[in-house]
C-alpha positions, 0 to 999 in steps of 0.5 A: 324517103331517099337519103343520098351522100357523096364523097367519103368525107361525108360518112361521118355526117349525122344522117350517115350516123343515123343509117349505121345506128339503124343497121347496128340495131339489126346486126349483132355486130358492127358493119362499116362501109365506105364509098364515093357515093352512098344512097339509102331508101327508108321505104325499101331498106336498101342501101346502095353504094358505088365507087371504091366501096369497102365493107368491113364486118366480122374480120372480113373485108369486101371491096367492089365497084358496087354493093347493094345491101338490104338492111332488114334481110341482111342480104347484099349483092356486089359486082365489079372487081369484087374481092373478099379478104379473110384471115389466111386467104383472098378471093376475087370474083366477078359478082357476089350474092351473099347472106350476111346472117347465114354466112352463105352465098354464091360467087361467080367467076372466082380467083382465090389464093392462099400461101402458094396455092391459086384456084379459079372457079366458075362458081363458089357457094358458101355452105358454112362459116368456113366452107364453100362448094365450088364448081368448074375449078382449076387448082395450081401453084401458077398465078397466071390467067392461063396456068402452065399446069393445073388440076381441073374438076367440075366440083369440090370443096374449099375450107378456108385457110385449111385445104381445097379438095376436088373430085374426079380431077384431071391433071393438065400440063401445057393444056395436055391431060396427063393424069386422072385422080378420083380425089385431089387435095391441096393443103393451104397450110404450107407444112402439109404440102400437096396431095400430088407432086412429081419429079422428072430426072433425065441424064447420061453417064459414061458407064450407064448411057442415057438414063431417065427417072420419074418419081410420082408422089401422092398423099391419100390421107394425112397419114398415108402417102405413096411414091412410084418410081419409073426408071429407064436405066440405059444399058442396064434396063428398066426399073420400077419401084413403089414406096408406101408410108403410113404415119401416126405421130407418137403411135405408129410408123411403117414404110414398105419400099420395093424396087425391081430391075429387068437387068439386060446386062445380067440377063435377069430380073432383080429386085429388093424389098425393105419393109420397116415398122415402128409402133408404140405399144403403151406408155413404156414399150415400143417395137421396131422392125426392119427387113431387107429381102433381095433376089440375089446376094449382091443386088443393091439399089445402086441405080441412083446417080448420087451413089459414089460407092457403086457397089453396096454389098451389105444388108441388115434386118432386125427386130427390137423391143424397147422399154423406156421409163423415167428411170431406165431403158431396156432394149432387146434386139435380134439382128442379121447383118451380111456383107457379100464378097462377089469375088469369092461368092461368099459372105465375108468377115464382119457378117453376123447374126445377133440372137439376142442382144440385151442392153439395160441402163439406169439413168444417172441418180444422185445419192447424197450429192454423188452421181451413180451410173449403171449399164448392162449388155449381153450379146450372143453373136454368130459370126460368118467367115472368120479367118484364123491361121489361114482357114475360115470359120463360122463360130458363136461368140457370147459377150456380156458387160456390166459397168458401175461408177460413182462420181461427185463434185467437190468445190474446194474454192471459187476457182478450184473444183475436184471430181473423183470417179470410181468404177467397176467393169465386169466382162464375160466373153468367149475366146475369139480363137475358134479352136479354143472353147474356154471362156474369159471372165475379166474384172476391170477397176478404174478411177479418175481424179479431175481438177478444174481450175479457173486461172482467169475469167477467160482461161480454164485448166483441166488436169485429170489422172485416169487409171484402169487396171485389168484382172487376170482371166477368171480371177480378181487378181491383177494380170501382172504377167501381161506386157502392160502389167495389167494397166490398160490406162495410167495417164495424166491428161491436160486440157487448156481452154481460152475464151478470148472472146464470145466468138474466139475459143482456143483449146490445147490438150495433151497427156502422158502415159505412165505405163511401162509396156513391153514388147510393143512400140510404145509412145509415152507422150500423147500428141499436143493438139491445138484447136482454134474456133473463130466465128465473129458472125453467122457469115464467117466461121473458121476452124483450125486443128493442129497436131504436134507429136511430142516424142519424137518432137515433130509436126503431125497434121493440120486441118483448116475449115472455113465458111464465108457467107450464107448457104441460101444466098452467097457462100464460099467454103474451103477446107484443107488437110495436111498429114506428115506422112504425106509431106508432098501433098494435101487434101482440099475441099472447096465449094462456092454458090451464089445467085446469078440473078433472081432466077439462076443459081450456081453451086460448085464443089471440088474434092481434090489432092494438091501436089506441092511440086508443080502445084498439080491437082489429082484424084478429084471429085467435082460437082457442078449444079445449076438451078433455074426458077421456072415460075411454078416449076424447079429446074436444075442440072448437075454434072459430076466427075470422079476420076474417069467416071462422069454423069450429067443429070437434069431435074424437073419438078413441081415447086413446093409451097413456100417455106414458113418460119415460126415466130416467137408468138407461135404463128408462122410467116412466109419466107421472103425467098424460096430456096429449092434445095430445102 
């Protein structure tokens, strides 16, 4: 018996309903089908539909020009503009053979995408509810029929909404084979990113000549990834580096970075290595270590064009153990810090070795409403190249410090709150004089009384008296013979807060020092500082800070920071700094950035000093950046100028996955725009 229907409006007819009731009796789920023409043969149990066919079942939507379905065996065939939409991805195909019961089948000549990942396969064979076996597949972030670049392999696996992996893959750029990978994976979750990516950065500077750098990144597993640095450094020579990272969340994190340069100018092979390690031993203890090894005392990784401080003659290595509980923290550290002076060919003042340093603190605890705090620090430090009386010394320096204070809030009225604090500080230290072996044990008694008064709903006053008294060395009595009579602090501090609106805040603060200090240039009044913050919206903020000396009464300094617009779209930043001791000039920082159109982005930043006489600009640093969206690549150029030094660089890299935003319900959504500098 042949039953035939035409037009979508007839789908709700009694005969069609009978067909779907029969289907529902065989399927444990609902199957909905719509088509321009639908035919069902009862003798064979075959339903044939054509013309804008749409099949909906178990959250999947299949569309095709023609679909033939066997009701009894739950098998279907589709051809002509076939597409299957599942949560998280869409697959297009030339034809499909599918078993709805087993959720398995074969797709021919397919194109799929999820997030910013596109893949094309000659055949896709479904082997489970969320996994396909794929053959002759291309992967790219390029959606063109002939991608600008892609990875190709004869076989792989596609896991719906998670990742696509291919084996024995070759990477092509412009149809030219570039790299080979035993295994290549693209994650469909934009938070994971790609298994493989690269950056190419050629450039030129007036002191280094032509420079070209390449960075290759490869992620072997979710926990382990590597970066390979290949650099041509112009007049310096060639450089190569490797970085390996292993990370398990809340368990272990380790990094090994190494870089070497065949330095033509110095006629030497120079290198550096920086291993870092962190591990959580148990619920309380963690260990952390970092080391820096170099081929020579003054080697550093200055072969980076964004490093304005061209010589970094410092290196630091340390090992620490930390115990952190719900009530306290204990940290034990040993550290080596060295600063090299190339002029004297020695370590300079400020270099030291700590062995050990111990820091212990008890978290604030409340007893009858009073909050107590306790901290303890011990440090054994060996200092290098300390200059005393024209001579250089290496000497050992031991210090320790214990501090305890207690404080409590007293609410006197609805508007007035008093907060007294009392504290005791004990300090032990060696003499800084290398020729003096005496030890100093000093006690400090300190306290404060803070009064907070709400004058109005929009204004608060804070008036605080603070005092700290120092004992004589190795004694508990006050050091009354010192120039400050033992008073390290004896001051009244005033703060005024005005909340003129939710986005307009004014703060004033100053103070008076009651100490009578002899033999030094002593100023009793603190400067009066006024801060104004105005942020009427996320697109405009302004901050002003003005400092006024009260004794003698004179203008001290002025700072202005403003931002208009949004960094991702259009913005204008302007900052100015004026100081009384430089009355003829001001430091200025300005920046602007905007999209010229949907493909081109421009950013400009300048740091300069403005001379008021003749409005002359001097001592300026400038940075100009231009970005071009190249479909599946990012391309940018930057020009930097600092005094007589300048450099020009280009940057070319694969475009990463489109960033996502987390929504309130915990799900993610793709941003409408892509910002390459994130």
